[in-house]
Every structure is written in structure tokens, then in C-alpha cells.
N, C-alpha and C positions, 0 to 999 in steps of 0.2 A: 671538089677541092682538098679533098683528104690526099688524092693521089699524088698532084702535081704542087700541091701548095710549099712553097720555101719562102717563110717570113725574111730573111735578109737578102735574098734576091727581090723580094719585092718592095720593099723598105730602099733598096739602091735605086730600082727603076720609078720609083715614087719619088725619089728625091731628084732623077732627072726630070721627071714631068713638073715637080714644084719650080725647078728652074725655069722652064719652057711656058708655062699657063700663068698669065698674067691675074691680079686680083683676089676673089675671095675664095675663087676656085682652090688656086693652091692651098690654102688654110685649111679647108676642107679635107684636103686631101692629108696634109699633114699630121692633122688629129684623126682622121676615120681609120686610115691604114692601120697604123699601128696598134688601133683597138680591134679592128679585125684580124693581126696576128695574134694578140692578147686571147680573143674567143678560141681560134683554134689550137694555141697551145691548152687552154683549160679541155679542149675535146682530146688530147693528146696524153694526158696524165695518164702513167700506168701502161702504158703502151711503148712497144719498142718498134721504130719506123727506120725504115731506112731508104735512100733515093740512090739509085745508081746512074750515073751517065756515062752511057757509050760513045766514045769520039771515034767515030769512023774506023773501029774494029782495033783500035791502035791500044787501048787501054781503057780503062772503066775508072773512072772516080766515083765516089762514094761523098757524093756532095751533100748528104744530110745524113747523120746518123741521130739517134734520140734513144738516149737511155736513161735514168733517173737522173744519174748526175747532168747530161746535157739538158733534162727537160725543167730541171731546177734553174740553170741558169738562161734558159731561155725564157721561162716566165717570168723570171726576174727581170731581165733587160727589156722585156715587152710591156711590162709593168711600169719599167723606169721610162722608156720613151712616151707612153701615154701621157705620165704624169708632167714629162718635159716638157711635151707639147702643148698640155695645158697653161704650165708656169709663161711658155715665150710666145704664146698665139698673138700677143699684142704686134711682136715685131712683124712691120712690113717690107725687111731686107730679105728678097727671094732667093738671092745667093746663101746667105746663110742659113737660112729655113731647110736648103736643098742640100747643103752640106751635112748639118747636122742629121739629117734623115739617112744621106748616105753612109754616114759614119756610124750611126746606130745599126743600119742595116748589116755593112761589113763588121761590126762585133759579133751579132749574131751569126753571120756567115762563117766565123772563126769556131765559134761555140759548137755550131751544127757539122763542120768540117770532119769528115770520116777520114779523109784522106790528106798526105802532105801537101800535094800539089794546091789541092782545093783552099787550104788553110794558108798558104802563101800567097794565093793572090786576093783573098778578102783580106790578111796581112797587111799587103800594101796597099788596098784600097782603103782600110782604115786610117793608115799613117797619112796618104795624101788628105783625106776629108778631114782628118782632126786635125792638119795643118790649114786649111782651110778656113775651121772654125776658130782656130786663134788668130787667125788675121781678119777676123771677121769686123772688128773694130773699125779696122783701117786706121788705126795712130801711128805714127814712125813706130813708137815703142813694140807695139805688137808685131808690125814688119821685121822688126831686127830679133825680137825673141821666137818670132814663126821660121825665122831663117837658121837661126839654131837648134829650135825642133826640130826642123826637118833635117839636119847634117846628123842629128844624134841618131833621128827615128830610120835614117838612110844606112847608117851603120849597123843598128840592129838588124833592119830588115837584109843586109847584107850577107852577117852572120848566119842568119835563118836559114839564107837561100843558099850560102854554102854546105850547113848542114842536111840541107833536104835534099839537094844534089846528091850528093853523099849516100843517102840513104835510099831513094829512089834507084841510083846506080847499081844499088846491090839486092835491089828487087823488094824493097822495103816501103811499099807505097802508102801500106794504111796508118795513120796515128796512133800511138802505142807508149807502153811504159819504154823509158832507156836506161842504160845503164854509163856514166860518165869513164867507171873504170876502163881504159884502154880502147876508146870508141872516140877518136877525134870529131865525128857526125855529131855525136851527142853534144860534144862540148861547144860547138857551133851554135848549135840549136838552145844550148843551155844560154850562152851570153846573149842571142837575139831574144829570147824569153826576158833576162835579165833586164834588157834597157826599157822594156816598156812594163816591166814589173816595179820598175825603179829601185833596184838593188843597187844601195852605195858599193861602188862611187858613180855608179849610172845613173844617178836621181836629179841631177840640177834642173832639168830640162822642167819639171812639175813646178818648180815654184817660181820659175823665170818666166814659163809662157800663159799658165793658167789664169793669172791676175791680169794678162793684158787682154783677154778675149771679152764679149759683150756680157751682159747681165747673165742672157741665158745660154750664153756660149761655154763659161766656164761650170755652169751646173752641167751639159752635155761631157765636158770635158774631164769632171771630176767623177762621172759616172761609168765608162767605158774602157779605158784602155789599160788601166790596170787592172781591172776586173778580169779582162779575157786573157790576160795574161798569169792571173791567178788559174785560171782554168787550166790553159795551157801545163804550167806545174804539176796540177793536179793530175794532169792526164800523162804527163812524161816524166814527171820527177819524185810522184808521191813515195814518200817514206825515206828520201834522201835526208840524211842525218845534218847535215851541213845546213839543211835550209831551216832546221830551228834555230840555230845561233845566228843564221843570217836573221831570221824574223825578229829574234828578240832584239839585235843592234839595231834594226829599222824602226820597232816600236818606240825604242827611248830615243834613237837620234831625231826623229821626225817630231814627237813631243818636246824635245829639249829643246829643236831650232823655232818650234811655234812657239815656246814660251817667250823668246828674244825677239819675235818679231810685231811689227805695229802696223804690217798692212793686213786689212780683214782678209780679204782672198789670198794674200800669199800665207796668212798663219793659217786655213783651213787646207791650202796645197800642202803644205808640210804635215798635216793632221793625217793625208792621204798616204803619204810615205808609212808613217806610224801605225794606221789601223790595217794597211795592208801587209805590214809586219805580223802581225796576228794572224793571218790569211797562211802566209807564206811558212811561219813557224808549226802551225797544223797541218800543212801540206806535207813538212820535214818528219812530224812525228807519222802520218800513212795510216795510223789504225782508223776501224769504221767513225769513233766518235770523233777523234779530230777531223777527218774529211767533214765530217755531215758540220761539225764547229765551222769551220773555212767556209762551206757554202753557205751557212744560216748567218754567218759574219758578213759575206758578201751581200746577200740580201738586206741586213739592217743598216749594213753602211752605205749601202746605194739609197736607202731611205733616209737617217740622220743627216748624213753628210751631203746630200740631196738637199735637203732643208735648210742646212748651214747655210749652201752656196747660194739656196734662193733668199735667205734673210738678207746675206751681202749683198746679193744684187737689187734688192731691193734698198738695201740704204743708200747704195750708189745710184740709183736712181731716181732717190728721192732727195738726197743730201750733194749727190754730186763729187764722193770723195770716200775712201775705204781706211781712210787714214783714221787708225785707232783715238791717236792723239787731240783730232779736231771732231772727234763725234761724242764726247762727253754729253750723259744728258738727252740722248736722243730719243732713249726711252719714252718720255714724257709728251713725245709729238708723234709717236710710231709705237703705241704699245702693244698693237697686234702683232708687228713683227718681234718686238722684244720677248713676248710670251712664247711666239714659235722659235724663238731662237733659243731660248731658257729649256725648253723642252727638248728639244733636239739637243742640245749640249749635256742636258743629262743621260738622255740616251748613249751619246759615243763616250762619256765616262763608264759605262756601265752601271748606270743607277739602279735599283730595283723598281720595278712596274714599266721599266723602258725596255726596250728590244735587243740594247745592247748589252744587258745583262744578261739576256739568256744566251746571245751566241759566245758571249765573254764566257758564261758559264762550262759551257759544252768545252773551248777549246783549254781552260782550265783544269778540267777535268781529265781531259786526254792528258794534257802535259802532268798531269800530277799521276795517272798512272804509268808514266814512264821512270818513276822514282828521282827524274831530275828537280830535287827540290831549288836549286838554284835558278832555272828556266821558270820557275812556277813566281820566284820571289821578283825576279828581272821583271816578268811581263807584271804582276800587280804594281811595281814601281811605276812603268809604263802608265798604267790606269790612273795612279796619283796624281802623274804628269799630268795627265788630259786634262785630268778634274781641275789643275790649277790653269793650265794655258786657255782652255776655251771656257769651262761651265764657271770658272770664277773671274779669271782676266777677261774673257770677251763680253760678258754679261754687264760688269762692274763698269769696266773703263768705257764701253759703247752706248750702252742703253742707261745706267741708272748714275753713274758718277756727275755731279755738277761740272760744268767747264770751270779750270779756273782763270780767277783774276787777280790783274795788279792791283797794287794798293790803291791804285786811282781808278779802281772800278772798271777799267776797259779791258774785255777780253782780251787776254795773250793767244789764245787759239782760236782762232778766226772759223769756230765752228760753223759747219756749214748747218749746224742745227738751227740757228737761227732764220734761216731760209728753207727749211723742211717745209714742207705741207704731203699731209699722208695721203692727201685725194691724188697726187701725181702718182702713187702705186698704183698700176692698173688692175683692177677686180680678179682679174685671171691669174696674176702672181700670187694673189692673197687665198684663191682658189686652191693652187697648188699646194702650197705653204701649209693650209689648213689641212689638206688629204695626207701630205706627208707628215704632219705633225700627229696626227690622229692614228695613221698607222704604226707609226713608232711606240705608240702609246698600247693600241690594240693588242697587237705581239708580241707586247710584251707582259701585258696582263693575262693573255692566253697564250701560251705558249705551244700549246696544241697544234695552233695554226700553222707555226713555223714548222712543227712537227711533218706537219703535211707536203709542207715542200723541199724539207732538205732529203736526199737520197734513201738513206737507210730511217730515218723516222727516231734517230736517238734521242732518248729522253735522258737532259742533263740534271733532271728533280733539281731546278733552280731556285724553287722558295723552300727550301730547308734553313734552318736556322744556322747553319755554317756558312751556305753562301750568302744570306743576308748579310750577316753580322760581318764577316769579311769585306 
């Protein structure tokens, strides 16, 4: 297995089997194969692994390249797939389950790809599979958003294709660091990655498409596309100074848009842009600590953002709406979901004892080392905006605030609260939310666990007086 195993390819093939095999067997595959992949990833820790595919003597493709950076992303993605499979195990739509599995496998294929051709194949497979996840709900709004999503990713894919064709024609087959100075191919590749990274103004597809998918589909969508793009940025453009300023703008922009948004899943979608902004800024710094911070933030973001989307999915499942203005007081009938959401929202805000505090500390340390005081202040402002727009706004208006009443005592907001029945939230969804929330807390209290995952094991000395008081 160690010689021939490729978790990305295996998940793609599993997705095809899930589509073809009816009944309970497909769900067993849906959960079991990612778990096998996770075990494989744990076995590979500390090893440099390489798989070469010889195509009839024409060329050799490095379909799998494993180093410390790749391992961190591979382990993170496989852990996420297992958690998400548990969350979505109640779903009976085999097309959705198949698309989600292929989507996750394609993301892994991108991370593990050592050459441009392999990366491009998985990149396009991920675009198609993620589009199928977007339209999985089958609603008219999902189909319309899916069409716009597909157009945007076709544009990004073609930009990437143009750059890769240039690179391969120059004899540069292996993925590596690129220089934008006087290199048109690098610019095409950068634009293609920027689309998936949701770098403004190429960011509209996230808030447009992600809220239209199913409860489980939105969690999958919030996990892979932007994180694979962050990986590609690190591999190809680490140390590009412009990324620091782009990332700061993303962090502020996403938090500001979330602050004025009243659809729960759309609000969390904007915060994907904001949180990816921290990763992009760290990639722009390019130091060892900054890159460790970016990878740590990818790991943590997948956990706490996943829990937030899971909570939104649970609310949608139970209440039939994600409209914040119609959900006041839902915490009384869904206290478990409210607690998970509160803890995940503290994590995303970088509150001490939660994992977001650890990875943001690493990134802030790296920014501080550049001597750029304004960058540090602006990222701190983005953290405050996150606290306001998620930790305070969502928890108060969705879970704890009493529904508003007219003078005649009739509720003006026809809150789905009145009909919410917590038993309608499947048990497997609660298990996944519990596991994700616990992971946010455990990796926050014991930052050494995160150090074991990130490439260089940087120690941000998170629990100093300076960090905690900040």
C-alpha cells in the first residue's frame, strides 16, 4: 500500500463507486475510505515520498510528492474529510455524496501533485466536482449560482492552463517557485490561483454559491477550494510582498461584508475570504514562521469554520431558514448547537484557549518581525471585526436574543423558532460538531499538538502576557 497508495486518486475512484453502488454500501465507502487515507497519512509523517508515472516514454509525471508542507495539508484535508463524512452521513442523495468525495480527492490530488500537468488535471476535476456540490440542493437559486460559479472557475482554469502550457513548453514540468517579474506564464498562473483563493475582485463566487448548497455541501465547499489555492500560493509565490497587502485587504473586506450580512451561511462565506486573507498575508511574508502560521491557520480554519458551517446547517435543518432576522431565541430550543457555535466563534476570533489564538499568534509574530507596524494594526482590526461580526452578532441575534414582538403581542418575525424541533437534527451531525468543537479547544490549550503538524514546528509562544493581553 505504501508503494502504490495515492489518497487523492483513491477518493476520486471511491466517489465514482458511491455513485454506482446503491444503498448502505455507498455510505460505508463514504466514511471508510477517507479514514484509511488518514491512517496512511499518519504512517507517512516525517518521510519524503515520491511517485513517478511514466507515460509511454513520452514524459514522467510526479503524481505524488510528499514533504513536510505537503504532509501537513494532506493530513489536514483527510482529517477534514472524515469529520465531514460523519456530519453528512444521514444524506441519502448518492450524487451529492459522490460529488463531495471526488471534490475532496481532487483537492488532495492538487496538494500532492509534483508536476504542472497533474496539478492542472486535478484542478479542473475539483472545479467540476465542486460545481456539482453547489447544485446538489437542486433549487433554482442553486442552479443559477452554480452557473455563475462554473463560469468563474472556467475563467480561472483557463488562466492556469495558459500559464502551465507556457511553463511546460519551456521545459519546466515540476511545480516550483515563480517570479512575476517579466514572466507572462507566472502571471497567468497567479490569476488562476487568485480566482480559487477569492482574492478581490475575483471573490464574488463564494458568497453567491456556497449558501445555495445543501447543509453538508456548504461545509465541504468551505473546506477545500480556497485552501488548495493557499497551498498553491505558498508553493509558487511565497515571499511575494504584494500578497501581504492583498491578504490584509481580504481580512478587512471579508469581516466588513460579514458585519452587514443577515444570511447565516452567506455571513460565514464572507469570513472565508477574511480568514484566507491571514493565510495570504503570511504567504507574502514568506518566512519560516509565517509559512508555519499559514499552514496552522489552514488547519485551524478548517476546524472552526467547519463547525460554524455545521451549526448553520443544523439550524437550516431544524428551522428551515438561515435568515438571522427570523432566528432570534433559537438557542433555547437548540442549546447544543448554540454552545458549539459560541466556541467555534471564539476560535475564529482568536480568543485564548482556542486554536485560532495559536495560529493568529504565529502570523502576528511573523508580521511583527517585518517591522511593518501598520500591517500588524490592520490585522488586529480585522480580528476585532471578526469578534463583532461572528462571536457577538451571530450568537446574540441567532441564539440568545428574544424574537421581537409587536404591541399586540404578535411576532413580526415569523421565526422558524416556533417550529424548531432539535430532534430533527440527526445524531451524526451532532457527533461531528462535537468532535470539531473539541478539536478547536484541545489544539488551543495544547499548542504543541499543532507544532507537530506544521512544517517547521515554529513555537509562537502563544501564552505570554503580551499575546494574551493583546
